C-alpha positions in Angstrom: -5.4 -190.2 -102.3 -9.0 -189.8 -103.3 -10.0 -188.5 -106.7 -12.9 -186.6 -108.3 -13.9 -189.9 -109.8 -14.0 -191.6 -106.5 -16.4 -189.0 -105.1 -18.7 -189.3 -108.2 -18.8 -193.0 -107.9 -19.7 -193.2 -104.3 -22.1 -190.2 -104.4 -23.6 -191.8 -107.5 -23.4 -188.7 -109.7 -21.4 -187.7 -112.6 -17.9 -186.3 -112.6 -19.3 -183.1 -114.0 -21.8 -182.6 -111.1 -19.0 -183.1 -108.6 -17.1 -180.2 -110.5 -20.2 -178.0 -110.4 -20.4 -178.5 -106.6 -16.8 -177.9 -106.1 -16.9 -174.7 -108.2 -20.3 -173.5 -106.9 -21.7 -173.9 -110.3 -25.4 -173.5 -111.2 -28.0 -176.2 -111.8 -27.1 -178.3 -108.6 -29.9 -179.0 -106.2 -29.3 -178.4 -102.5 -29.8 -182.1 -101.8 -27.2 -183.1 -104.4 -24.8 -180.5 -103.2 -25.1 -181.8 -99.6 -24.7 -185.4 -100.6 -21.5 -184.6 -102.7 -20.1 -182.4 -99.9 -20.6 -185.2 -97.3 -18.7 -187.8 -99.6 -15.9 -185.3 -100.2 -15.5 -184.8 -96.4 -15.7 -188.6 -95.8 -13.0 -189.3 -98.4 -10.9 -186.3 -97.4 -11.0 -185.1 -101.0 -9.3 -181.8 -101.8 -9.8 -180.2 -105.2 -6.6 -179.5 -107.1 -6.4 -175.7 -107.4 -4.3 -175.7 -110.5 -6.8 -178.1 -112.2 -9.7 -175.9 -111.1 -8.0 -172.9 -112.5 -7.5 -174.6 -115.8 -11.2 -175.5 -116.1 -12.8 -172.2 -114.6 -10.0 -169.8 -115.9 -10.2 -168.3 -112.4 -7.6 -168.4 -109.7 -8.6 -169.0 -106.0 -5.3 -167.5 -104.7 -3.6 -164.1 -104.0 0.1 -164.1 -104.5 2.6 -162.0 -102.5 6.3 -161.6 -103.3 8.5 -160.4 -100.4 12.3 -160.4 -99.8 12.4 -162.2 -96.4 9.7 -163.9 -94.3 11.8 -163.4 -91.1 11.8 -159.6 -91.2 8.8 -158.3 -89.0 8.2 -155.6 -91.7 7.6 -158.1 -94.4 5.8 -160.4 -92.1 3.3 -157.5 -91.4 3.0 -156.9 -95.2 2.2 -160.6 -95.9 -0.3 -160.5 -92.9 -2.2 -157.6 -94.5 -2.4 -159.4 -97.9 -3.6 -162.7 -96.2 -6.4 -160.8 -94.3 -7.7 -159.7 -97.7 -7.4 -163.2 -99.2 -9.3 -164.7 -96.4 -12.1 -162.0 -96.6 -12.3 -163.0 -100.4 -12.2 -166.7 -99.8 -8.9 -167.0 -101.4 -5.7 -168.7 -100.4 -2.4 -166.9 -100.0 0.7 -168.1 -102.1 3.9 -166.7 -100.7 7.1 -166.4 -102.6 10.4 -164.9 -101.4 13.0 -163.0 -103.5 15.9 -161.7 -101.3 16.0 -158.3 -103.1 17.7 -159.9 -106.1 16.4 -159.3 -109.7 16.9 -163.0 -110.7 15.1 -164.2 -107.6 12.3 -161.7 -108.0 11.6 -162.8 -111.5 11.6 -166.4 -110.3 9.2 -165.7 -107.6 6.8 -163.9 -109.8 7.0 -166.6 -112.5 6.4 -169.3 -109.9 3.1 -167.6 -109.1 2.2 -167.2 -112.8 2.9 -171.0 -113.2 0.3 -171.6 -110.5 -2.1 -169.4 -112.5 -2.1 -166.8 -109.9 -3.7 -163.7 -111.5 -3.8 -161.4 -108.4 -0.5 -160.6 -106.8 1.1 -158.1 -104.5 4.8 -157.7 -105.4 7.5 -156.1 -103.3 10.3 -155.6 -106.0 13.3 -153.4 -105.6 15.7 -155.1 -108.1 13.7 -155.6 -111.1 13.8 -152.6 -113.5 10.8 -150.4 -114.4 10.5 -151.9 -117.9 10.5 -155.4 -116.5 7.7 -154.7 -114.1 5.7 -152.9 -116.8 6.2 -156.0 -119.0 5.0 -158.3 -116.2 1.9 -156.1 -115.7 0.9 -157.0 -119.2 1.0 -160.8 -118.2 -0.6 -160.5 -114.9 -3.8 -158.5 -115.0 -4.0 -158.1 -111.1 -0.3 -157.2 -110.5 0.2 -154.5 -107.9 3.6 -153.1 -106.8 4.1 -152.2 -103.1 6.6 -149.9 -101.5 7.7 -148.5 -104.8 6.5 -146.0 -107.4 7.0 -147.3 -110.9 6.8 -145.1 -113.9 4.0 -146.4 -116.2 2.3 -148.3 -113.4 1.2 -145.3 -111.3 -2.4 -146.8 -110.9 -0.8 -150.0 -109.8 1.5 -148.8 -107.1 1.1 -148.4 -103.3 4.0 -146.5 -102.0 5.5 -144.5 -99.1 7.0 -141.0 -99.3 10.5 -141.8 -97.9 11.8 -138.3 -98.6 9.1 -136.8 -96.4 9.9 -139.4 -93.7 13.5 -138.1 -93.5 12.1 -134.6 -93.4 9.9 -135.4 -90.4 12.8 -137.1 -88.6 14.9 -134.0 -89.1 12.2 -131.6 -87.9 11.6 -133.6 -84.8 15.4 -133.6 -83.8 15.8 -129.9 -84.7 12.8 -129.0 -82.5 14.7 -130.6 -79.7 17.5 -128.2 -80.2 20.0 -130.7 -81.7 22.7 -129.4 -83.9 25.2 -132.3 -84.2 23.8 -135.2 -86.3 24.8 -138.7 -87.3 23.0 -141.2 -89.5 23.0 -144.9 -89.8 21.7 -146.3 -93.2 21.2 -149.5 -95.1 24.0 -150.6 -97.5 21.5 -152.2 -99.9 21.5 -150.6 -103.3 17.9 -149.7 -103.2 16.2 -146.3 -103.3 14.7 -146.1 -99.9 17.8 -145.3 -97.8 18.9 -142.7 -100.3 15.5 -141.0 -100.3 15.2 -141.0 -96.5 18.7 -139.5 -96.1 17.9 -136.9 -98.9 15.0 -135.7 -96.9 16.9 -135.5 -93.7 19.8 -133.7 -95.2 17.6 -131.2 -97.2 15.7 -130.3 -94.0 18.9 -129.7 -92.1 20.2 -127.5 -94.9 17.0 -125.4 -94.7 17.8 -124.8 -91.0 21.4 -123.9 -91.6 22.7 -127.3 -90.3 24.7 -130.1 -92.1 25.3 -133.8 -91.7 29.0 -134.7 -92.1 29.7 -137.4 -94.5 32.2 -139.0 -91.6 28.9 -139.4 -89.5 27.1 -141.5 -92.1 27.4 -145.2 -91.7 26.0 -147.9 -94.1 25.6 -151.4 -92.7 22.9 -154.3 -93.2 19.5 -153.4 -92.0 19.6 -155.6 -89.0 20.2 -155.5 -85.2 23.9 -156.5 -85.7 24.1 -153.9 -88.6 23.1 -151.1 -86.3 25.5 -152.3 -83.6 28.5 -152.2 -86.0 27.5 -149.0 -87.4 27.3 -147.3 -84.0 30.7 -148.8 -83.1 32.2 -147.2 -86.2 30.6 -143.8 -85.4 32.0 -143.8 -81.9 35.3 -144.8 -83.3 35.4 -141.8 -85.7 35.6 -139.5 -82.6 33.2 -137.0 -84.4 30.7 -135.8 -81.7 26.9 -136.1 -82.3 23.9 -135.7 -80.0 21.2 -137.0 -82.3 21.1 -140.2 -84.6 18.7 -140.9 -87.5 18.6 -144.5 -88.3 17.2 -146.4 -91.4 14.9 -148.8 -89.6 14.0 -149.8 -86.1 16.2 -153.0 -86.0 19.3 -150.9 -86.6 18.2 -148.3 -84.2 17.7 -150.8 -81.4 21.1 -152.2 -82.2 22.7 -148.9 -82.1 21.2 -148.1 -78.7 22.7 -151.3 -77.3 26.2 -150.2 -78.5 25.7 -146.7 -77.2 24.5 -147.8 -73.8 27.4 -150.4 -73.6 29.9 -147.5 -74.2 28.5 -145.5 -71.5 26.2 -143.2 -73.6 22.8 -142.6 -72.1 19.8 -142.6 -74.6 18.3 -140.1 -74.8 20.1 -137.9 -72.3 23.4 -138.0 -74.3 22.2 -139.2 -77.7 18.7 -139.0 -79.1 17.8 -141.8 -81.4 15.1 -142.0 -83.9 14.2 -145.0 -86.0 11.8 -145.9 -89.0 9.1 -148.4 -89.5 7.5 -148.6 -86.0 7.7 -152.3 -85.9 6.3 -154.1 -82.8 9.8 -154.4 -81.2 10.1 -150.6 -81.1 7.4 -150.3 -78.5 9.1 -152.9 -76.2 12.8 -151.7 -76.5 14.5 -149.9 -73.7 14.2 -147.0 -74.0 11.0 -147.3 -76.1 11.9 -146.1 -79.5 10.8 -143.0 -81.2 10.1 -143.7 -84.9 8.3 -143.0 -88.0 5.3 -145.2 -88.4 5.1 -147.0 -91.8 1.5 -148.1 -92.3 2.6 -151.3 -94.2 -0.2 -153.6 -93.2 -2.7 -151.0 -94.2 -0.8 -150.5 -97.5 -0.7 -154.3 -98.0 -4.5 -154.5 -97.6 -5.0 -151.6 -100.0 -2.7 -153.3 -102.5 -4.5 -156.6 -102.3 -7.8 -155.1 -102.8 -6.6 -153.0 -105.6 -5.1 -156.3 -107.2 -8.4 -157.8 -107.0 -10.2 -154.9 -108.5 -7.8 -154.8 -111.4 -9.2 -158.3 -112.4 -12.7 -157.2 -112.6 -13.7 -155.8 -115.8 -16.4 -153.5 -114.4 -13.9 -151.7 -112.2 -12.4 -148.5 -113.5 -9.1 -147.8 -111.7 -7.7 -144.4 -112.0 -4.2 -143.2 -110.9 -4.8 -141.4 -107.5 -2.4 -139.5 -105.2 -4.2 -141.5 -102.4 -2.0 -144.4 -103.3 0.9 -142.4 -101.7 1.3 -142.7 -97.9 3.0 -140.5 -95.5 5.0 -141.7 -92.4 3.8 -140.4 -89.1 6.1 -139.6 -86.1 5.6 -141.7 -83.0 7.1 -140.0 -80.0 8.5 -142.3 -77.4 11.4 -142.3 -75.0 14.5 -142.4 -77.2 14.5 -138.8 -78.1 14.6 -135.7 -75.8 15.6 -132.1 -75.8 19.4 -131.6 -76.0 20.9 -131.1 -72.5 23.5 -128.3 -72.6 26.3 -130.5 -70.9 25.5 -133.6 -73.0 28.4 -135.1 -74.9 
């Protein structure tokens, strides 16, 4: 493996000159820069990013912490951050955490060890005090998908309560009166907030959601299947189903169809997130659009701004996003003779 000394020797310049070329430093002629660059290409020399950061005190990376790289939702989040990284000539450093406090801390510390001073963190398990403490260590740390007290100007988040309200209003507008809900069993705030918004809106219209018709499972296709099986086994009738995310909703639709229920004729189903799969399910899924990629770009740009001393970042309500109803084929007006 070639070193910076090899480049300097073959280019017949000093190591300091090679370093200035690598870091786009001043006082290097165009002729010297071209000569050194050609030697670097010839030798296949790649600068050590950690070493560069130590010398320049500047990182050339943007870090992102997500729970799971296989989940389409979090893949979109990472993609949004990566686009901003490329636009700013930075590399993406990805670390996963599995919605576990210990793993989340390990993932963030791993980025810190690599001198990453700009990072977008999806954290549900770390406490607010821990995140506030980490923000003192990492100037460009921004939290996504969560509002943290004390870090209001570093949070990009979605109003999950409003999302639940929008879902309820849509189903009520279709004349439904018997509701069921499939939620995530993870001990995080998102499922509880969405369910709160849904229940509150039903109450405002003189309607209720029976506790026997709320199922908690893993937020996956299989989790949706199992939850729907349990709802059908309960023998409590329902004509409208609000589901925590699109994967669970599609899994639930599969179970309903397998048991002779037609969606949406017998049961209307509404999901949450609007992942790509929701557009291609059968029937196409009505859902709440979660602008995660847009939010991820905003978070990455904000994180970059936080490291610039000339920027004056002020907490703004614009950091809050509202989900948008996307009407497709899985919801329809209640038919009088439906189950």
